[in-house]
N, C-alpha and C positions, 0 to 999 in steps of 0.2 A: 628491199625490192621497190622499184618505181611503179606508179599506176600503170604506165604504158606497158610494163613487162607482166602485168597480171594476167593470168589465163581466165578463160571464162568460168571455169570451175571455182578459182579462187574468188573472182567477183561474186558469184553466185553464193558462196559461203558467206561472204561479206553481208549481203542482203538478207540472207536467211537468218543471220545473227543480229540483223538490225544494228550493224556496227557504225555508231555515228562518227567515228574516225575518218570514214570514207566519203562523209557528206561534203558535197563540193567538188570532189575529185572525179567523179563520174556520175552519169545518171542511168537509171534503170527504165527502158521502155517496155511496156507490157502490151502485146499485140491484141490481145482479146479485149482490151479496155480502150486502147488509143491514147493512154496517158504515160507520162514518164514521172518518176519519183526519185527522191534522194535515197541512198542506201538504207538509212535508218527509218523508212517509212513505216508506220505501225500497223499498216493494213496486212492482210494475209499475204504469205510470200506465194508469188505466182509459180507456176510450173516452169521448170527450165526451158521446155520447148516453146514457151510463149514469150520468152525474154530476149531482148537485145540490149546491149550496153553501148552508150555513146560517151565520148570524152567531153562533150560540151552540150548544153541545153540547146544551142543553137542547131547542133546536128540533129537533135530529137526533133526540133520544130521543122526542120528542113525534111525529115523523114515522114512528117505528117502527125506527130504525137503532140499532146497538149499537157501542160504542167498539172500535177496532182492538186486538187483543192485542199486535200486533207494535210499534206506535208510540206506543201509550197517549196519544192526544191531550189528555188531562187533566193530563199531567205538563209542561205548559208554562206559561210566564208567561202571565198573563191578558191580555186584549184592552186595548190602551191607549185604546180608544174610551171605556171607561166613565169614565176620569179626564178625557178630553178633552171628552166631550159634556156640555152643560148643559141639555139638554132632559130631558123626563121619564123617558125610558129610560135615560139615563145616571145620572140621579139615583137612580132606582130600583135600578139594578144595585149602586151604591155602598152603599146602604142594606141590601140584600139581603146583601152581603157582609159587612156590619158585624152581621148577625144580627138585623135587625128583624123579619124574618118569623117566625124561630124563636122570637123572645122575645114578640112581639106580634101575630102573625098577619098575614094580608093585610090586615084592617081597619086594623091599627096602621100598616102601610105606606102604604095608601091615605090614611089621615088626615095623615099627615106630608107627602105630596105634594099633598093638596087635591082628592083624586078620591074618588069612591064605588069601593067594591070592584069592582063589576061594570064600570065604565067604565076603571079601571085594568087589569083583567085584559083587556078588550077591546083597550086601547091597546097593551099589552106584546105581546099575541099577534100583532097586525098588524105591530107593528114588529120583534119579535124572533123570532117564530115560537113563543113559549111564554109562558105566563102566570106570575104571580109565585110560585105553588106549585111549578111545574115548574122555575123557575129556581133557587129555594131548594133543590129537591131535587137538582138537579144541582150546586149547589155543595156540598151535604152529601157527595155521592159523592165528588167531587174531594177534599175534605178527608179523608174516610175512606181513600181510597186512599194519600194522602201520609203518614198515619199508620201504615198497615199496612206500607209499604215502607220508611219511615224512622225508625221508632220500635219500641221493645218493648213498647208498651202492650198490655194484654190485649184480646181482641175486644170484651169488654163495655165497657171504657173507651174504645176507639176508636169505638164505636157512640154512646156518651153525648158524648164530645167532639165528634164530627161534627154533633151535633144531631138523631140519630135519636130517635124515641119508644120503640123496642123493638128487641131483637136480631133479631126475625123481619123487621121493616121494613128493617133495616140489611142482613140476609142477602138479602133478596128484591131490594132496590134494587141493591146492588152486583152481583149475579148478572145482574140485567136490564140494567144499563149497560154492564158490561165483559165479559159473558159469561164471567166468572171469579168463583168464589166468594171470600168474604173469606180462607179458608184458602189458596186458590191464588194470590190476590195476596199475602199474607203470605209465601209461599213465594219471592217475588222480593225480598225484604227485603234492602236493602243493608248494614244493620249486622249484624255478627256478634256483638258484645259490648259491652253498655252497661250502666250502672248501672241497676237495676230502678226503672222509674216515671219516669226521667229522659226529658223531651221534648227531643230533639235532632235537628232535620232540616234538609234541604237546601232552599234557597229559590232556585227557578229564576229566572234573570234574563237579559235579553236583552243581547249584548254589542254594542258596547263599553260598558263600565260605569265611570264614574270614581269608584272606590272611595276614592281618595286625597282627592279634594275632598269628597266626601260625610262620610267619617269625620272629616275636618278641620273640616268645618262643625259636626257634632254635638260634637266635642271643645270648639271655640270657644264654643258656646252652652250647654254642660251646666250644670244647676243643681246646686251642691254639695249632696251628700246625697241628691238625686233622681236625678241621672244621673252617669255616668262614662264616659269615652271616651279612646281612644289611636289610633294611626295604623291599626289593624286592627280596632278593636271600639268597640261602643257598648252600654252597658246602663242599664237604669233600673228603677224601680219605676212602677206604673200602677195606678189603681183602676179595676176592671172590674165588671160587674154581680154576679159571684159573690163578688167580695171582692178583696183585694190581689193583685197579680201581680208577678213580676219576670222581665225577659227580657234576653238578650244576643244581638246580632248580631255575628258575627265573620267575617272572611275567612281560610279555612284555607290551609294551605301549597299547596294544589292551585288557590287562586284562587276556590274556591267560597264562596258565603254560607251560613252556617249559622245557625240560630236555636235557642237553647236557652232554656228557659223553666220557670218554677215557677209553678203556679196555685193559688188556693183552690179553684176549681171547674174541672173538665175542660171544662164548657159554654162556657167563655170562650175555649177555645183557637182556634176557628175565627175569631171576631172578632179575636182577637189576631193571628193569621197575616195577616188582610186588613189590619189597621190598620199593621202592620209594613211589609207590601208598600207600602202607600201612603206611609208615611214615608220609606222608601228609593226611592220612585218606581220600583219594579222592573218595572212593566208598561208602561213607556214604550217608545216605538219610536224608539231613538237614532239609527238610520240615517236615517230620515225627517226628524227634527229637525235633525241635522247637515247632511244635504243640502240642507235649506231654508235654513239659516242661512249656509251656506258660499256660497251664490249671491251674496252681497253681499261685494265686495272687502275691505270694512272689518272683516268679521267672519271672514274665512276662517283668518287667523292664529290667531285666538282658539279657533276650532273644532279646528285642527290641534293646538293645545297642549293642549286638553282635550277629547278626543273623548269622547262618551257621557256628557256632563254631565247630572246629574240635579237634580230640584227637591225639596227636602225638604218633607214635608208636616208633619202634626201628629197625634200620638197621641191628644190630647184637644182638642175645640174650645173648651170653656170655658177651660181652662188656656192654649191659645194666645191667646186674647183678653187675658188679664191679662198674659202675657209681653210681648205687643206693646205694651200701654199702658205697661207699665213701663219697656220699651226705647226709648220715644219720646225723642229728644234727647238721649240719654246713651250713652256707649259700650257695647258688648256686654260688655266685662269689668266695667264698673260695674252694668250690668243683671244679670249673674250674681250679684254681691255682694249686691245688693238682694233677688233672689229666693231665694238662698240663706238669707238672713236670714229672709225672710218663711216659707219651708219650715220652717227650723229652730224658729221660734217658734209656727207655727200647724199644721204638717203632722202627721200621724199617724206615729208611730214603728213600723216593722217590722223583721223579720229578712230578710235576703236571703242568697243563696249566698256573697256576698262580705263579709258583715258587716252591722252595723246601717245601716239606711237610713230615709228618710222618704217618704211619699207627699205629693205637692204638695196643699196645702190646698184644700178644697172652696169654691166661690163663697159658700155659706152662712157658712163660718167667716170668709172674707175680708170678707164684708158686715159681720158682727158685729164682728170685731176687727182688721180690716186697719188701721184708723186708728191704732191703738195701736203698730203695728210699722213701717209704712212712714214713710220719711222724704223730704223734698223740699218743693217748693211745695205749699201747702194745696190749690189748685185741682186739682193732679194727683192727690192723694190722694183728694179727694173724688170725682174723676171714676172712679178706680179702684174705690172703695168702691161707688159708684153702679151701675157696671157689672156688679160682682159680685151686688149686690142685684137687679138685673134678671134675671140668670141663675139666681140662687136661687129667685126666686118665679115663674119661667117666663115673664114678659113679654118676655124676650129668649130665643130658642132658638137655638142654632148646631149644625148637623149637616152631615155631607159630602153630604147630599142636599138642601141648600138650593138655591134659584134664585140665581144669583150677583148679579143686580140687586137683588133683594128683600133679600139679606142685606146688601149694601153700604148700601142706603138705611136698613135698620134700625140699623146701626151708626153711620152718620153723624147719626142722630136723637139719639144719646146725647151728653151733655155731655163735652167733652175728647176726642173722637175725630175726628180729621181724616182727609183722604184718604189719607195714608200708612198710618196704622193700619188703615182699613177695607179697603184694598186689599192690604195684606200678610196681613191675617187671611184674606181669600177665597183668596190664593194658597196659603197654607199648609193651610188647613182644607178648601177645596174642590178644591185642586189645579188650580185654573184656569190653563190654559197661556198665557193672553193678557193677563197683567197687567203694567203698566209702573208703576214707582214713580219718577216723574221728580224728586222732591224728595229722593231718597235720596243722601247725600253719597257714600258709597262707590261707588254705581252711577255717579254723575256722574264721580267720579275715574276709574273704569275706562273710561268713555266718552271722556275727554280722552286717556287712555294709548292707545285704540285709534283716535284720529283721528276720533271721531264727535262732533257738537255736544255740548257738556257742559252748557249751561244748560238749565233745566227745558222750556222752550218749544221749543227746538231739539231737544232729545233726544225730546221727545213727537212732534215732526213727522218727524224721521227714523225713529223706531221704527215707523211705519206700515208700512213696506216689510218688517218682520220678523213681522209678523202672520201666522198666529195663535200664534206662538211667542214672544211677548214675555216671558214669565215665564222662559223658558229663556235668552233675551237677558240678562235681568236676571242670571241665574247667571253667566253669561260675564263680564258687566260687573263683578260682584262680585269675581270671581277675577282680574280684570285690574288692579284697584286696588291700587296699591302697599302699602297698609297691611294688605290681606288676604293677601298672599303668604305670611304666617306660617300661615295656615290650612292651607296645602298642605306646610309644612315642619315641623309638629309643635309650633309655638309657638302658644299659644292668645291672642296679641295681637289685638286686634280694633278694628274701625273705630267711628267715631261715626255714629249714624243721626239723620235729621232728619225731623221731621213737618211738612211745609209743602206 
């Protein structure tokens, strides 16, 4: 059952049980106190007649409620709905988290979604209880609270990094949202001693969380010079609006995920956090996904073996398309070699905390010089250069806020892009939870190992019973394939992928 389909009584039973599985998926507003809480708040359960439920904290703010000081509902993983939903509301929430409203305003967000400012505001207010400005404001408040509690950044730097236009706006918003001043929130800081200016914070995540598989995936696909990974960490360089950035996600000794980052501009911090959360699929609801897949006898042992499986996303949509096209019909190890060569030849050299590194080349550079560096069949090289040209001149635009069907159609219209590549890109860029790649060799091998039809037609037919979680089915099939067992054991050996 989706959160949107839950009845009042079902939500009330969830808060009465203080069920942490629903934290971040809705908030509970209590009319007698004027505050809103996460479902697992330890306070006494209010009477049902005094309760209203809101899909977002922004909607609760707009209705005049303030965040609970005891449970801090903003300090939870985000709602999985914004990665699952392909409607305008879900697409808008992904773009807001990526900083579109802060950078381009409501008009920029509306233009990307194909609506007028007024119609988009009306639509989001009806659907989510708050318009785009209020939703962006709530996102800024959440980011600011995180930075105040988990870093030693100065108040001014926190305000700037969270996207506020002034210190006064920062002070007023946090006091209004949390009933706590920034100074009072800072007093709850979990760090006691850090290197001045270092960004090092905890990333909330829903359990169970398959860190072994996810770090293994990242390590197996890491582009030399751009990305590095081991059994408990992944780091890379990335080009953001304010300039080059570097980040590392690491699992600490307590099992928590920590993000460490260095940025050219603190304005990029909130979008970076949002992208990292999407990259590691931290807002997924693993309990719901595992329960749905486990209902099928053929998948039960796969889920028991890998509980809390995650679907890796993409840090950069344009880069993801180039990576997918290079990876067609060759092994992941071979694709890493090709992309490492491309990055070394055409990428921008930067310094990172771990030493010299490079930024993955832009579509413009690949369009101009990719033909000089890439090796292989001429048709494939021309297709990659053509796609890079389309990205560079804007005739092809890929964002996490795209409509999934429209994105797929736009990709299939390009020469050299078949169903595997188009579907793989929307799985990774959009986080679409219901994508099947029936031509993928590793997945078909995993299907055979699990006793599921392994031919493309048979797998496609069988997979309908796993909807709407076929992307997570793909993750389980990849991990079940004999050739990918090394991903979970520390060896970067990898399978062949086929585009057919």
